[in-house]
C-alpha positions in Angstrom: 86.3 128.6 97.2 86.8 130.3 94.1 87.5 127.4 92.6 84.3 126.0 93.8 82.8 128.9 91.9 84.8 128.1 88.8 83.7 124.7 88.4 79.7 125.8 89.6 79.9 128.6 86.8 81.7 126.8 84.1 79.0 123.7 84.4 76.1 125.9 85.5 75.5 124.2 88.5 74.1 127.0 90.8 70.7 127.5 92.0 70.1 130.8 90.7 72.0 133.7 89.3 70.5 137.1 90.8 71.0 140.6 89.3 72.0 143.0 92.0 73.3 146.5 92.5 72.5 148.5 89.0 71.4 145.6 87.4 68.6 144.6 90.0 65.3 143.5 88.4 67.0 142.8 85.0 66.3 139.6 83.1 69.7 137.7 82.8 70.4 134.5 80.3 73.9 133.0 80.6 73.8 131.4 76.7 77.7 130.8 77.0 79.7 130.7 80.3 83.1 131.4 78.4 86.6 129.6 78.3 88.1 129.4 81.5 91.3 131.4 81.9 94.1 130.0 84.0 96.6 132.9 83.2 96.4 136.7 84.1 93.5 138.4 82.9 89.3 137.5 84.3 88.5 134.2 84.9 86.4 133.5 81.9 87.1 134.7 78.5 84.1 135.4 75.5 81.0 134.6 77.5 77.8 135.2 76.5 75.0 137.1 78.4 71.6 138.0 77.4 70.5 141.2 79.6 67.2 142.5 78.8 67.0 140.7 75.5 70.3 142.4 74.4 73.1 139.8 73.3 76.4 140.6 75.2 80.0 139.1 74.3 83.2 139.3 76.7 84.9 138.7 79.7 83.6 137.0 83.1 85.2 137.6 86.4 84.3 135.8 89.6 84.9 136.3 93.7 83.5 135.6 96.6 82.8 139.2 97.3 82.7 141.8 94.9 85.2 144.0 97.2 87.9 141.3 96.0 87.9 143.2 92.9 89.9 145.9 94.7 91.7 143.4 96.8 93.2 142.1 93.5 93.5 145.8 91.9 91.6 145.3 89.0 90.3 148.8 89.0 93.8 149.6 87.6 94.0 146.7 85.2 92.9 147.5 81.8 92.8 143.6 81.0 89.3 144.4 82.9 87.8 146.5 80.6 86.0 144.4 78.8 84.4 142.6 81.7 80.5 142.2 81.0 79.3 141.0 84.2 81.3 140.2 87.8 79.8 136.7 89.0 80.0 137.0 93.3 78.0 135.2 96.0 77.8 138.2 97.9 77.7 142.3 96.7 79.2 144.2 99.6 80.5 147.3 97.2 79.9 148.1 93.2 82.8 148.0 91.3 84.3 149.8 88.2 86.8 149.4 85.7 90.0 151.5 85.0 87.8 153.6 83.0 85.3 154.3 85.5 82.4 151.8 84.1 80.6 150.1 86.7 80.5 146.4 85.9 77.4 144.6 85.9 77.1 142.2 88.7 75.0 138.8 89.6 74.7 136.9 93.1 75.6 133.2 92.7 73.6 130.7 94.9 75.1 127.9 95.5 73.2 124.6 97.2 74.0 123.4 100.6 75.0 120.0 98.9 77.5 121.6 96.6 78.9 123.2 100.1 79.0 120.1 101.8 81.2 118.4 99.4 83.5 121.2 98.7 83.7 121.1 102.5 84.6 117.2 102.0 86.7 117.4 99.0 88.5 120.6 101.0 89.6 118.6 104.0 92.4 116.7 104.7 94.7 118.1 101.1 97.8 115.9 100.9 95.9 112.5 101.6 92.6 111.7 100.1 89.9 114.1 101.3 87.0 112.0 98.7 87.9 108.4 100.2 84.9 107.8 102.0 82.7 108.7 98.6 84.5 106.6 96.2 82.7 103.6 96.5 79.5 105.8 95.0 81.4 106.0 91.7 80.9 103.1 89.3 83.9 101.0 87.9 83.2 102.3 84.3 83.7 106.2 85.9 86.6 105.4 88.0 88.7 103.1 85.2 87.7 105.6 83.0 89.6 108.5 84.2 92.6 106.3 85.3 93.1 105.2 81.5 93.6 109.1 81.1 95.6 109.3 84.0 98.1 106.5 82.8 98.5 108.3 79.3 98.9 111.6 81.3 101.8 110.0 83.1 103.7 108.4 80.8 103.7 112.0 79.0 105.2 113.6 82.1 107.8 110.8 82.2 108.1 110.7 78.5 109.0 114.6 78.7 111.9 113.6 81.2 113.4 111.3 78.6 113.0 113.6 76.2 115.1 116.0 78.2 117.8 113.7 79.1 117.9 112.8 75.1 118.4 116.3 74.2 121.0 116.7 76.7 123.0 113.6 75.1 123.0 115.0 72.4 120.4 112.8 70.4 122.4 109.7 71.7 119.2 107.2 72.8 121.4 104.4 74.1 123.4 107.4 76.1 120.0 108.4 77.0 119.2 104.8 78.7 122.2 104.3 80.1 121.5 108.1 81.9 117.8 107.0 83.1 118.5 103.6 84.4 121.7 104.8 86.0 120.2 107.5 88.0 117.0 105.2 88.8 119.5 102.7 90.7 119.8 105.2 93.3 116.4 104.4 94.2 115.1 107.8 95.3 117.9 109.2 97.8 121.1 108.3 95.7 119.4 109.3 92.3 121.0 113.1 91.8 124.8 111.5 92.0 124.1 108.3 90.1 122.9 110.8 87.4 126.5 113.2 88.1 128.1 109.8 87.7 126.9 108.6 84.5 127.5 112.3 83.0 131.2 111.6 83.8 131.6 108.4 82.7 130.3 108.2 79.1 128.7 104.9 77.8 131.0 104.5 75.2 133.7 104.0 78.0 131.9 101.1 79.6 131.3 99.6 76.5 134.8 99.5 75.5 135.6 97.1 78.5 132.3 95.5 79.1 134.0 92.1 78.4 135.5 92.7 81.9 133.2 92.7 84.8 135.9 93.6 87.1 137.2 96.8 84.7 133.6 97.8 84.9 133.3 97.7 88.8 136.1 99.6 89.3 134.9 102.4 86.5 131.6 102.2 88.0 132.8 102.7 92.1 136.2 104.7 91.3 134.1 107.4 89.3 131.6 107.5 92.1 134.5 108.6 94.7 134.3 105.0 96.2 137.9 103.9 95.9 139.7 107.2 96.6 140.5 106.3 100.5 141.0 103.2 99.8 144.1 102.0 101.6 146.2 98.9 102.3 144.1 97.5 104.8 141.3 97.0 102.9 140.5 93.7 101.2 142.2 92.4 98.4 139.6 92.7 95.8 139.3 96.3 96.7 142.4 97.2 96.5 142.9 95.4 92.9 139.7 97.7 92.2 141.4 100.9 93.2 144.5 100.1 91.2 142.3 99.3 88.0 140.6 102.6 88.3 143.6 104.7 88.9 145.1 103.0 85.6 141.7 104.0 83.6 141.1 107.1 85.7 144.5 108.2 83.9 144.0 106.5 80.3 140.7 108.2 79.7 141.4 111.5 81.8 138.3 111.2 84.0 137.5 113.2 87.1 135.7 111.3 89.9 133.1 112.5 91.8 133.9 114.0 95.3 133.7 111.1 98.0 130.9 112.5 100.1 128.9 112.5 96.6 126.3 109.7 97.6 124.2 109.4 100.9 125.4 106.3 102.6 123.8 106.6 106.2 120.3 105.0 107.2 120.7 103.0 104.1 119.6 99.2 104.0 122.5 97.3 103.1 120.8 95.7 100.4 120.4 99.1 98.8 123.9 100.3 99.6 125.0 102.3 96.1 128.6 100.3 96.5 126.4 97.1 95.8 123.5 99.1 93.1 127.0 99.8 91.4 128.1 96.4 91.2 124.7 95.2 89.8 124.6 97.7 86.9 128.4 96.6 85.9 126.7 93.3 85.7 123.9 94.9 83.7 126.4 96.7 81.5 128.6 93.2 81.4 126.0 91.2 80.2 124.0 93.0 77.8 125.9 95.8 75.4 122.9 97.3 74.0 120.2 97.1 76.4 118.0 99.2 74.9 117.8 97.9 72.0 116.6 95.0 73.6 114.3 96.8 75.8 112.5 98.2 72.2 112.5 94.5 70.8 110.6 92.9 74.0 107.4 92.2 73.9 106.9 90.7 77.4 108.5 91.3 80.8 109.9 88.3 81.6 112.2 88.4 78.4 114.1 91.5 80.1 114.8 89.3 83.3 118.1 87.9 82.7 119.4 91.5 81.2 118.5 93.3 84.6 118.6 90.4 86.9 122.2 88.6 85.8 124.4 87.5 88.7 127.3 89.9 90.2 130.9 89.1 90.6 131.7 86.5 93.5 132.7 89.3 95.9 130.0 91.0 96.0 127.4 87.6 96.6 129.1 87.6 99.9 129.4 92.1 100.7 127.3 94.7 100.8 129.5 97.4 100.8 133.6 97.8 100.1 134.8 97.9 103.5 132.0 95.8 105.2 132.6 92.4 106.5 132.0 89.2 104.0 128.7 87.7 105.2 127.0 84.5 103.8 126.5 83.6 100.2 122.8 84.8 99.3 120.8 82.8 97.0 120.0 85.1 94.7 123.3 85.8 93.7 123.9 89.4 94.3 120.7 89.9 91.9 118.2 93.0 92.0 114.7 91.8 93.6 112.0 90.8 91.5 110.7 94.4 92.9 113.4 96.1 92.2 113.0 94.4 88.7 109.7 95.5 88.1 110.4 99.3 89.1 113.0 99.2 86.5 110.8 98.6 84.0 107.9 100.6 85.2 109.5 103.9 85.9 112.9 103.4 83.0 111.9 101.1 80.5 108.4 102.2 79.9 108.8 106.0 79.8 111.8 105.4 77.1 109.7 102.9 75.1 106.6 105.8 74.8 109.2 108.7 74.4 111.0 106.8 71.7 107.8 106.0 69.9 106.6 109.9 70.1 110.3 110.9 68.7 110.2 108.0 66.2 106.4 108.4 65.5 106.1 104.6 66.1 102.2 104.2 68.1 102.7 100.5 68.2 105.5 101.1 70.5 103.7 103.7 72.5 100.9 101.1 73.0 103.5 98.4 74.0 104.8 100.6 76.4 101.0 100.9 77.9 100.5 96.9 78.0 104.0 96.6 80.0 101.8 98.5 82.8 98.9 96.6 82.2 101.0 92.9 82.5 103.2 94.1 85.8 102.1 93.5 89.1 101.2 96.7 90.9 103.1 98.9 93.2 102.5 98.6 97.1 103.4 101.7 98.3 101.6 104.2 100.8 99.7 106.0 97.9 98.4 102.6 96.7 97.5 101.6 100.3 95.4 104.7 100.6 93.5 104.1 97.7 92.9 100.5 98.0 91.4 101.2 101.5 89.2 103.4 99.8 87.9 100.5 98.0 89.7 101.1 94.9 90.8 98.3 92.9 94.2 98.1 91.7 95.4 95.3 89.6 98.1 96.2 87.8 101.0 98.8 87.4 98.8 100.3 84.8 96.2 101.0 87.7 98.8 101.9 90.4 100.8 104.3 88.1 97.6 106.0 87.7 96.8 106.4 91.0 100.1 107.7 91.9 99.6 110.2 89.2 96.2 111.2 90.4 97.7 112.1 94.0 100.7 113.8 92.9 98.9 115.9 90.0 95.2 116.7 91.5 95.3 115.1 95.5 97.8 116.7 96.9 97.3 120.3 95.6 93.6 120.3 96.0 92.6 119.9 92.3 89.4 118.2 93.1 87.2 120.4 90.7 90.2 119.1 87.3 89.5 115.5 88.7 87.1 113.5 86.8 85.9 111.8 89.9 85.6 115.0 91.8 83.7 116.1 89.4 81.4 113.0 89.7 80.9 113.3 93.0 79.7 116.8 92.5 77.6 115.9 90.0 76.1 112.8 92.2 75.4 115.2 95.0 74.3 118.1 92.6 
């Protein structure tokens, strides 16, 4: 309720403001509602209120009931001594500062329509409480907010990239390697994939990139998957084990524990064994893939780099220890959908972060353009918005809506959402 009151006070969308208590009968005019404070202290700073012709400048505190002043302990907090007005739905008792001064109060009247909209937007937090009203928004209103959400999402993801960059000692190639390897965990194994990349520096892979077999041995062995291989395994797997033992000794490597990765309830095509074989193929075919991403202008330019054929063994196997299956027509490559997700979740944020670090505006624009050129994701969130009538034509749209859901809908921040604010304005 207080979030609604903050919005109504800030936008001056109340029906009436009635002086009560010691202020009863006074003439009260709001010149400036003040600046919203989201930290400790009064709810609004530097408000300007004219009371009986005299201009007061100070802070405003807002509650549903005035007695909440005492529930929150404001009567003991000197930060509230310069409050000039207490705005409440109901004045059930007068309130005093730590200095013993009574705070003037006004009751705020909210229209039934605003209550109805607040009730609507407060129900079903975590899904899409405004779904039945989104059709009331014009396309311009919808896409104006979505454009801002896309930048917001890119900023957040670029922040994550910068953290990896700092942890990589300012090495952009190592940063891209960690980002890509982590993403190949495809959510369930992201963390162990990142640990793998940190324990096996890119420089070691680059020394052996001419040999796909050695790259597989390094990645699979360092992931802890070759430690239990015995003589009953396939000949190729035994050879991988022996090669890793040699390289482990050569570089002084310490593999991850054998149980670091989640293997159960994962579709065969998404097996970590197979994902690492695909990663090995990528680094085998492209030494400076991060640089290639910086120079590319279209999604299809990068497809040969991210979708190379894997070795013969992995064209007929999903795991190190599984049975041999039929050769798949895609030659063990990642799927087209997975390729698009890599561009969305790895390449575009990398470009944006690099552009910010090096101050290259055109590169930042290219990151945004990449989203516009890619098809939208198809997940639960996107299906939810589509069902509500929102058009989703590109990855720019889908990423905007994912940011909206993650940053606003699931935490009930309807009054900070431009769509939510617009719906309130339409209902005012």
